Residue frames as a rotation matrix with the C-alpha (Angstrom) as fourth column:
MET 1
-0.826 0.415 -0.382 78.35
0.393 -0.062 -0.917 -0.04
-0.404 -0.908 -0.112 25.03
SER 2
-0.536 0.658 -0.528 76.10
-0.653 -0.720 -0.234 2.06
-0.534 0.220 0.816 22.81
LYS 3
-0.650 0.247 -0.719 75.29
-0.447 0.641 0.624 -1.07
0.615 0.726 -0.306 20.77
LEU 4
-0.764 0.332 -0.554 73.92
0.599 0.683 -0.417 -2.71
0.240 -0.650 -0.721 23.93
VAL 5
-0.649 0.512 -0.562 71.95
0.151 -0.638 -0.755 0.40
-0.745 -0.575 0.337 24.87
ASN 6
-0.569 0.451 -0.687 70.49
-0.818 -0.394 0.419 0.72
-0.081 0.801 0.593 21.39
SER 7
-0.729 0.281 -0.624 69.53
0.007 0.915 0.403 -2.88
0.684 0.290 -0.669 21.48
PHE 8
-0.758 0.409 -0.508 67.70
0.599 0.126 -0.791 -2.18
-0.259 -0.904 -0.340 24.79
TYR 9
-0.577 0.545 -0.609 65.79
-0.466 -0.831 -0.302 0.66
-0.671 0.110 0.734 23.23
LYS 10
-0.603 0.329 -0.727 64.81
-0.667 0.292 0.685 -1.56
0.437 0.898 0.043 20.36
LEU 11
-0.807 0.283 -0.518 63.66
0.431 0.882 -0.190 -4.27
0.403 -0.376 -0.834 22.73
LEU 12
-0.699 0.527 -0.484 61.53
0.304 -0.393 -0.868 -1.74
-0.647 -0.754 0.114 24.58
ILE 13
-0.539 0.490 -0.685 59.95
-0.755 -0.641 0.137 -0.41
-0.372 0.591 0.715 21.44
ILE 14
-0.701 0.213 -0.680 59.12
-0.273 0.802 0.532 -4.00
0.659 0.559 -0.504 20.35
LEU 15
-0.752 0.400 -0.524 57.49
0.660 0.442 -0.608 -4.59
-0.011 -0.803 -0.597 23.72
ALA 16
-0.610 0.578 -0.542 55.55
-0.181 -0.768 -0.615 -1.37
-0.771 -0.277 0.573 23.36
ALA 17
-0.587 0.383 -0.713 54.35
-0.775 -0.011 0.632 -2.44
0.235 0.924 0.303 19.94
MET 18
-0.719 0.287 -0.633 53.22
0.263 0.955 0.133 -5.76
0.643 -0.071 -0.763 21.44
ALA 19
-0.761 0.416 -0.498 51.48
0.445 -0.224 -0.867 -3.92
-0.472 -0.881 -0.015 24.22
MET 20
-0.580 0.563 -0.588 49.56
-0.678 -0.734 -0.033 -1.85
-0.451 0.380 0.808 21.71
VAL 21
-0.568 0.321 -0.758 48.51
-0.433 0.666 0.607 -5.01
0.700 0.673 -0.239 19.81
SER 22
-0.795 0.263 -0.547 47.45
0.578 0.602 -0.551 -6.45
0.184 -0.754 -0.630 23.26
ALA 23
-0.664 0.593 -0.456 45.31
-0.081 -0.663 -0.744 -3.30
-0.743 -0.457 0.489 23.98
PHE 24
-0.525 0.499 -0.689 43.67
-0.848 -0.238 0.474 -3.63
0.073 0.833 0.548 20.52
MET 25
-0.640 0.268 -0.720 42.92
0.042 0.948 0.315 -7.24
0.767 0.171 -0.618 21.08
CYS 26
-0.824 0.364 -0.434 41.39
0.497 0.098 -0.862 -6.46
-0.271 -0.926 -0.262 24.48
VAL 27
-0.582 0.613 -0.534 39.18
-0.539 -0.783 -0.311 -3.78
-0.608 0.106 0.786 22.96
MET 28
-0.465 0.412 -0.784 38.08
-0.738 0.309 0.600 -6.09
0.489 0.857 0.160 20.08
LEU 29
-0.737 0.252 -0.628 37.26
0.387 0.918 -0.086 -8.88
0.555 -0.307 -0.774 22.47
GLY 30
-0.792 0.469 -0.392 35.22
0.189 -0.423 -0.886 -6.45
-0.581 -0.776 0.246 24.48
ILE 31
-0.466 0.597 -0.653 33.27
-0.850 -0.508 0.142 -5.38
-0.247 0.621 0.744 21.38
LEU 32
-0.552 0.220 -0.804 32.80
-0.382 0.791 0.478 -8.97
0.741 0.571 -0.353 20.29
GLY 33
-0.895 0.158 -0.417 31.69
0.431 0.549 -0.716 -9.92
0.115 -0.821 -0.560 23.83
ARG 34
-0.652 0.670 -0.355 29.00
-0.276 -0.646 -0.711 -7.24
-0.706 -0.366 0.607 23.71
GLN 35
-0.384 0.371 -0.846 27.86
-0.921 -0.086 0.380 -8.34
0.068 0.925 0.375 20.29
PHE 36
-0.214 0.189 -0.958 27.76
-0.343 0.904 0.255 -12.04
0.915 0.383 -0.128 21.02
ASP 37
0.551 0.595 0.585 26.78
-0.664 -0.111 0.739 -11.87
0.505 -0.796 0.334 24.72
PHE 38
0.563 -0.462 -0.685 29.87
0.688 0.722 0.079 -13.19
0.458 -0.516 0.724 26.45
ASN 39
0.832 -0.278 0.480 32.01
-0.452 -0.841 0.296 -11.48
0.321 -0.463 -0.826 29.14
ILE 40
0.239 -0.852 -0.466 35.66
0.637 0.500 -0.586 -11.77
0.733 -0.157 0.662 29.99
ARG 41
0.875 0.216 -0.434 36.28
0.483 -0.465 0.742 -10.45
-0.042 -0.859 -0.511 33.44
GLY 42
0.382 -0.723 -0.575 38.82
0.270 -0.508 0.818 -7.65
-0.884 -0.468 0.001 33.78
LEU 43
0.279 -0.248 0.928 39.14
0.958 0.142 -0.250 -7.02
-0.070 0.958 0.277 29.99
ASP 44
0.851 0.155 0.501 38.92
0.203 -0.978 -0.043 -3.27
0.484 0.138 -0.864 30.50
ALA 45
0.783 -0.618 0.072 41.75
-0.312 -0.289 0.905 -3.38
-0.538 -0.731 -0.419 33.12
TYR 46
0.175 -0.752 0.635 43.98
0.647 0.574 0.502 -5.47
-0.742 0.323 0.588 30.80
ALA 47
0.500 0.008 0.866 43.44
0.775 -0.451 -0.443 -2.95
0.387 0.893 -0.231 27.99
GLY 48
0.954 -0.110 0.281 44.40
-0.213 -0.905 0.369 -0.13
0.213 -0.411 -0.886 30.43
TYR 49
0.560 -0.786 0.260 47.48
0.003 0.316 0.949 -2.03
-0.828 -0.531 0.180 31.58
SER 50
0.228 -0.432 0.873 48.46
0.892 0.451 -0.009 -2.61
-0.390 0.781 0.488 27.97
ILE 51
0.688 0.079 0.721 48.08
0.457 -0.819 -0.346 1.10
0.563 0.568 -0.600 27.00
ALA 52
0.920 -0.347 0.181 50.13
-0.363 -0.581 0.729 2.14
-0.148 -0.736 -0.661 30.03
ALA 53
0.334 -0.797 0.503 52.87
0.412 0.603 0.683 -0.38
-0.848 -0.021 0.529 29.18
ALA 54
0.374 -0.180 0.910 52.98
0.922 -0.032 -0.385 0.93
0.098 0.983 0.155 25.67
LEU 55
0.909 0.021 0.415 53.25
0.006 -0.999 0.036 4.49
0.416 -0.030 -0.909 26.82
PHE 56
0.698 -0.687 0.202 56.12
-0.478 -0.237 0.846 3.86
-0.533 -0.687 -0.494 29.28
LEU 57
0.309 -0.667 0.678 58.00
0.504 0.720 0.478 1.31
-0.806 0.194 0.559 27.12
ALA 58
0.543 -0.026 0.839 58.02
0.812 -0.238 -0.533 3.78
0.214 0.971 -0.108 24.15
LEU 59
0.943 -0.053 -0.328 59.56
0.101 -0.895 0.435 6.61
-0.316 -0.443 -0.839 26.19
PRO 60
0.118 -0.987 -0.108 63.27
0.131 -0.092 0.987 5.96
-0.984 -0.131 0.118 25.44
ASP 61
-0.399 -0.208 0.893 62.78
0.862 0.247 0.443 5.49
-0.313 0.946 0.080 21.64
THR 62
0.605 0.709 0.363 60.59
0.775 -0.630 -0.060 8.49
0.186 0.318 -0.930 21.50
LEU 63
0.757 -0.413 -0.507 63.21
-0.018 -0.788 0.616 10.61
-0.653 -0.457 -0.603 23.14
ARG 64
-0.218 -0.909 0.354 65.92
0.351 0.266 0.898 9.21
-0.911 0.320 0.261 20.91
LYS 65
-0.304 0.152 0.940 63.96
0.952 0.018 0.305 10.09
0.029 0.988 -0.150 17.78
GLY 66
-0.976 -0.215 -0.045 63.29
0.217 -0.976 -0.027 13.61
-0.038 -0.036 0.999 19.05
ASP 67
-0.414 0.897 0.158 59.55
0.324 -0.017 0.946 13.19
0.851 0.443 -0.284 19.30
HIS 68
-0.097 0.349 -0.932 59.17
0.980 -0.130 -0.150 14.46
-0.174 -0.928 -0.330 22.87
ILE 69
0.800 0.445 0.402 57.97
0.494 -0.869 -0.020 17.96
0.340 0.214 -0.916 23.24
ARG 70
-0.206 -0.891 -0.404 60.96
0.933 -0.304 0.195 20.33
-0.296 -0.337 0.894 23.28
VAL 71
0.655 0.412 -0.633 60.95
0.329 -0.910 -0.252 24.05
-0.680 -0.043 -0.732 23.33
THR 72
-0.199 -0.803 0.562 63.00
0.900 0.078 0.430 24.31
-0.389 0.591 0.707 20.11
LEU 73
0.412 0.460 0.787 61.07
0.755 -0.655 -0.012 27.31
0.510 0.599 -0.617 18.96
LEU 74
0.995 -0.101 -0.025 62.31
-0.057 -0.730 0.681 29.23
-0.087 -0.676 -0.732 21.95
LEU 75
0.401 -0.905 0.142 65.78
0.369 0.301 0.879 27.75
-0.838 -0.301 0.455 21.90
GLN 76
0.078 -0.417 0.905 66.38
0.997 0.021 -0.076 28.67
0.012 0.908 0.418 18.16
GLN 77
0.760 0.322 0.565 65.75
0.360 -0.932 0.047 32.30
0.541 0.168 -0.824 19.04
LEU 78
0.909 -0.401 -0.115 68.49
-0.027 -0.330 0.944 32.45
-0.416 -0.854 -0.311 21.74
PRO 79
0.398 -0.878 -0.265 72.13
-0.889 -0.297 -0.349 33.21
0.228 0.374 -0.899 21.23
SER 80
0.348 -0.224 -0.910 74.26
-0.235 0.919 -0.316 30.07
0.907 0.324 0.267 20.98
LYS 81
-0.748 -0.661 0.060 75.90
-0.165 0.098 -0.981 30.48
0.643 -0.744 -0.182 24.39
VAL 82
-0.476 0.693 0.542 72.50
-0.854 -0.217 -0.472 30.96
-0.210 -0.688 0.695 26.17
ARG 83
0.467 0.641 -0.609 71.03
-0.785 0.618 0.048 28.10
0.407 0.455 0.792 24.12
ASN 84
-0.203 -0.632 -0.748 73.85
-0.091 0.773 -0.628 25.75
0.975 -0.060 -0.214 25.32
VAL 85
-0.896 -0.134 0.423 73.16
-0.407 -0.131 -0.904 26.70
0.177 -0.982 0.063 28.89
PHE 86
-0.046 0.972 0.229 69.45
-0.968 0.013 -0.250 25.99
-0.246 -0.233 0.941 28.54
GLU 87
0.446 0.258 -0.857 70.02
-0.579 0.813 -0.057 22.71
0.682 0.522 0.512 26.70
TYR 88
-0.604 -0.713 -0.356 72.48
-0.084 0.501 -0.861 21.59
0.793 -0.490 -0.363 29.36
TRP 89
-0.796 0.325 0.510 70.18
-0.589 -0.223 -0.777 22.56
-0.139 -0.919 0.369 32.11
GLY 90
0.275 0.928 -0.249 67.25
-0.960 0.281 -0.011 20.71
0.060 0.242 0.968 30.41
LEU 91
0.265 -0.221 -0.939 69.24
-0.279 0.914 -0.294 17.54
0.923 0.340 0.180 29.97
ILE 92
-0.809 -0.588 -0.021 70.57
-0.127 0.210 -0.969 17.62
0.574 -0.781 -0.245 33.50
ALA 93
-0.513 0.732 0.447 67.12
-0.796 -0.213 -0.566 18.28
-0.320 -0.647 0.692 35.02
GLY 94
0.430 0.675 -0.599 65.59
-0.839 0.544 0.010 15.62
0.333 0.499 0.800 32.69
ALA 95
-0.183 -0.588 -0.788 68.25
-0.163 0.809 -0.565 13.10
0.970 0.026 -0.243 33.63
GLY 96
-0.937 -0.225 0.266 67.76
-0.282 0.044 -0.958 13.73
0.204 -0.973 -0.104 37.31
LEU 97
-0.186 0.949 0.253 63.96
-0.932 -0.089 -0.352 13.63
-0.312 -0.301 0.901 37.20
SER 98
0.381 0.421 -0.823 63.97
-0.754 0.657 -0.013 10.53
0.535 0.625 0.568 35.08
MET 99
-0.567 -0.620 -0.542 66.36
-0.089 0.700 -0.708 8.70
0.819 -0.353 -0.452 37.34
TYR 100
-0.816 0.327 0.478 64.06
-0.534 -0.106 -0.839 9.57
-0.223 -0.939 0.261 40.31
LEU 101
0.224 0.943 -0.245 61.00
-0.970 0.190 -0.155 8.34
-0.099 0.273 0.957 38.33
ALA 102
0.111 -0.204 -0.973 62.81
-0.410 0.882 -0.232 5.06
0.905 0.425 0.014 37.51
TRP 103
-0.895 -0.441 -0.060 63.74
-0.120 0.370 -0.921 4.56
0.429 -0.818 -0.384 41.12
PHE 104
-0.521 0.780 0.347 60.21
-0.752 -0.227 -0.619 5.30
-0.404 -0.583 0.705 42.24
ALA 105
0.322 0.675 -0.664 58.67
-0.903 0.429 -0.002 2.90
0.284 0.600 0.748 39.60
CYS 106
-0.301 -0.470 -0.830 61.10
-0.150 0.882 -0.446 0.05
0.942 -0.009 -0.336 40.54
ARG 107
-0.973 -0.091 0.214 60.26
-0.215 0.005 -0.977 0.72
0.088 -0.996 -0.024 44.24
LEU 108
-0.194 0.979 0.056 56.58
-0.942 -0.170 -0.289 0.73
-0.273 -0.109 0.956 43.59
ALA 109
0.257 0.213 -0.943 56.74
-0.623 0.782 0.007 -2.58
0.738 0.586 0.334 41.73
TRP 110
-0.635 -0.609 -0.476 58.82
-0.007 0.620 -0.784 -4.09
0.773 -0.495 -0.398 44.51
GLN 111
-0.840 0.366 0.401 56.41
-0.507 -0.265 -0.820 -2.91
-0.194 -0.892 0.408 47.19
SER 112
0.136 0.927 -0.348 53.46
-0.987 0.156 0.029 -4.22
0.081 0.340 0.937 45.28
HIS 113
0.125 -0.160 -0.979 55.09
-0.308 0.932 -0.191 -7.54
0.943 0.325 0.067 45.09
SER 114
-0.844 -0.529 -0.082 56.16
-0.061 0.246 -0.967 -7.51
0.532 -0.812 -0.240 48.74
PHE 115
-0.722 0.644 0.253 52.71
-0.560 -0.329 -0.760 -6.55
-0.407 -0.691 0.598 49.99
ASN 116
-0.775 0.443 0.450 50.89
0.598 0.746 0.294 -8.88
-0.205 0.497 -0.843 47.49
ASP 117
-0.440 0.606 -0.662 48.96
-0.297 -0.795 -0.530 -5.82
-0.847 -0.037 0.530 46.32
ILE 118
-0.624 0.315 0.715 46.25
0.738 0.537 0.408 -6.77
-0.256 0.782 -0.568 43.77
SER 119
-0.863 0.372 0.343 43.93
-0.020 -0.702 0.712 -4.75
0.505 0.608 0.613 41.50
GLN 120
-0.751 0.650 0.118 40.63
-0.276 -0.146 -0.950 -3.62
-0.600 -0.746 0.289 42.96
GLY 121
-0.242 0.667 -0.704 38.85
-0.970 -0.175 0.167 -4.49
-0.012 0.724 0.690 39.76
ALA 122
0.725 0.684 0.078 37.33
-0.666 0.726 -0.173 -7.67
-0.175 0.074 0.982 38.53
ASP 123
0.560 -0.579 -0.592 40.58
-0.293 0.530 -0.795 -9.03
0.775 0.619 0.127 37.25
ALA 124
0.932 -0.200 0.302 42.35
-0.272 0.166 0.948 -9.12
-0.240 -0.966 0.100 40.70
THR 125
0.665 -0.746 -0.001 45.70
0.318 0.285 -0.904 -8.95
0.675 0.601 0.428 38.98
PRO 126
0.404 -0.625 -0.668 48.84
0.782 -0.144 0.607 -8.68
-0.475 -0.767 0.430 41.16
LEU 127
0.957 0.146 -0.251 49.83
0.030 -0.910 -0.414 -5.06
-0.289 0.388 -0.875 40.48
TRP 128
0.135 -0.981 -0.143 53.55
-0.301 -0.178 0.937 -5.68
-0.944 -0.084 -0.319 40.24
ILE 129
-0.091 -0.173 0.981 53.04
0.746 0.641 0.182 -7.47
-0.660 0.748 0.071 36.92
PRO 130
0.655 0.266 0.707 51.79
0.709 -0.540 -0.453 -4.41
0.261 0.798 -0.543 34.97
GLN 131
0.920 -0.337 -0.200 54.17
-0.195 -0.836 0.514 -2.16
-0.340 -0.434 -0.834 37.05
ILE 132
0.165 -0.903 0.397 57.12
0.492 0.424 0.760 -4.05
-0.855 0.070 0.514 35.64
ALA 133
0.215 0.021 0.976 56.41
0.959 -0.195 -0.207 -2.51
0.187 0.980 -0.062 32.18
MET 134
0.951 0.160 0.263 56.34
0.105 -0.972 0.211 0.99
0.290 -0.173 -0.941 33.87
ALA 135
0.682 -0.731 0.023 59.57
-0.046 -0.011 0.999 0.28
-0.730 -0.682 -0.041 35.69
LEU 136
0.027 -0.695 0.718 61.36
0.782 0.463 0.418 -0.95
-0.623 0.550 0.556 32.57
GLY 137
0.434 0.225 0.872 60.13
0.774 -0.589 -0.233 2.01
0.461 0.777 -0.430 30.53
CYS 138
0.990 -0.089 0.107 61.36
-0.131 -0.845 0.518 4.46
0.044 -0.527 -0.849 33.23
ILE 139
0.370 -0.923 0.108 64.72
0.266 0.217 0.939 2.77
-0.890 -0.319 0.326 33.46
GLY 140
0.021 -0.292 0.956 64.98
0.987 0.161 0.027 3.05
-0.162 0.943 0.292 29.67
PHE 141
0.781 0.321 0.536 63.89
0.418 -0.906 -0.067 6.66
0.464 0.276 -0.842 29.69
ALA 142
0.864 -0.494 -0.097 66.50
-0.196 -0.507 0.839 7.51
-0.463 -0.707 -0.535 32.41
LEU 143
0.069 -0.843 0.533 69.20
0.597 0.463 0.655 5.71
-0.799 0.273 0.535 30.37
ALA 144
0.221 0.147 0.964 68.13
0.958 -0.218 -0.187 7.63
0.183 0.965 -0.189 27.31
MET 145
0.977 0.080 0.196 68.30
0.027 -0.966 0.258 10.98
0.210 -0.247 -0.946 29.15
LEU 146
0.548 -0.836 0.017 71.80
-0.042 -0.008 0.999 10.09
-0.835 -0.548 -0.040 30.47
ASP 147
-0.033 -0.471 0.882 72.82
0.885 0.396 0.244 8.98
-0.464 0.788 0.403 26.88
ALA 148
0.620 0.296 0.726 71.60
0.667 -0.686 -0.291 12.34
0.412 0.665 -0.623 25.57
LEU 149
0.954 -0.295 -0.056 73.49
-0.179 -0.708 0.683 14.25
-0.241 -0.642 -0.728 28.21
LEU 150
0.229 -0.914 0.334 76.63
0.237 0.386 0.892 12.28
-0.944 -0.125 0.305 27.56
ALA 151
0.164 -0.117 0.980 76.22
0.984 0.083 -0.154 12.75
-0.063 0.990 0.128 23.76
ARG 152
0.883 0.237 0.405 75.89
0.302 -0.948 -0.103 16.51
0.359 0.213 -0.909 24.31
LEU 153
0.732 -0.680 -0.034 78.93
-0.277 -0.342 0.898 16.68
-0.622 -0.648 -0.439 26.56
GLN 154
-0.076 -0.779 0.622 80.95
0.430 0.538 0.725 14.76
-0.899 0.323 0.295 23.85
GLY 155
-0.419 -0.012 -0.908 79.60
-0.527 -0.811 0.254 16.94
-0.739 0.585 0.334 21.07
ARG 156
-0.963 0.150 0.226 77.70
0.263 0.724 0.638 14.12
-0.068 0.674 -0.736 19.44
THR 157
-0.423 0.905 0.047 74.13
-0.821 -0.405 0.403 14.33
0.384 0.132 0.914 18.24
PHE 158
-0.880 0.269 0.392 71.57
-0.058 0.759 -0.649 12.23
-0.472 -0.593 -0.652 20.16
PHE 159
0.077 0.996 -0.043 68.24
-0.071 -0.038 -0.997 13.33
-0.995 0.079 0.067 18.85
ALA 160
-0.464 -0.020 0.886 67.30
0.815 0.382 0.436 12.24
-0.347 0.924 -0.161 15.34
VAL 161
-0.669 0.273 -0.692 66.40
-0.313 -0.947 -0.070 15.09
-0.674 0.170 0.719 13.13
GLY 162
0.037 0.764 0.644 63.04
0.563 0.516 -0.645 14.53
-0.826 0.386 -0.411 11.38
GLU 163
-0.388 -0.086 0.917 62.25
0.916 -0.140 0.375 15.55
0.096 0.986 0.133 7.87
ALA 164
0.629 0.758 0.173 59.99
0.710 -0.651 0.269 18.30
0.317 -0.047 -0.947 9.11
GLU 165
0.714 -0.439 -0.546 62.76
0.217 -0.603 0.768 19.89
-0.666 -0.666 -0.335 11.18
THR 166
-0.321 -0.874 0.365 65.28
0.665 0.067 0.744 19.55
-0.675 0.481 0.559 8.34
ALA 167
-0.006 0.534 0.846 62.80
0.945 -0.273 0.179 21.45
0.326 0.800 -0.503 6.09
ASN 168
0.893 0.442 -0.081 62.48
0.435 -0.804 0.407 24.23
0.114 -0.399 -0.910 8.51
ILE 169
0.343 -0.864 -0.368 66.25
0.394 -0.223 0.891 24.63
-0.852 -0.451 0.264 9.00
GLU 170
-0.472 -0.623 0.624 67.02
0.797 0.002 0.604 25.00
-0.377 0.782 0.495 5.29
């Protein structure tokens, strides 16, 4: 099961990288358009959609690598029993909130599709298309939070320890 979940995380991070390249291409086309006097309608909106997609799609891998903001400075100062309580509380709260966010994002994309909701900008894009990336990223983030909680319950490590953290521990 963990192999499947890790493959899902890798797929999402590849999609996030593709979204970043897409955002770069939109910005470059906009610059070239101003220089050579041509206009592509909705280019700014597509750049924004791409940046939002990259942000949401990268959430699970960022959590897995320990790059999300965590209050480790405070946690390191606490006694181990109190630290365990805070870590469990943080993981349970994070899992609950991320599952709600995933449910909301999926519901939003479904409603946008059902109501044929389109962008108000010049692009007139059906909004459910960019919202799919948000929903996928939120689902992956909720899965990663549940995976982190399960790893903590089983005594496994979930968060990758970076070189900077390793240097501070030693």
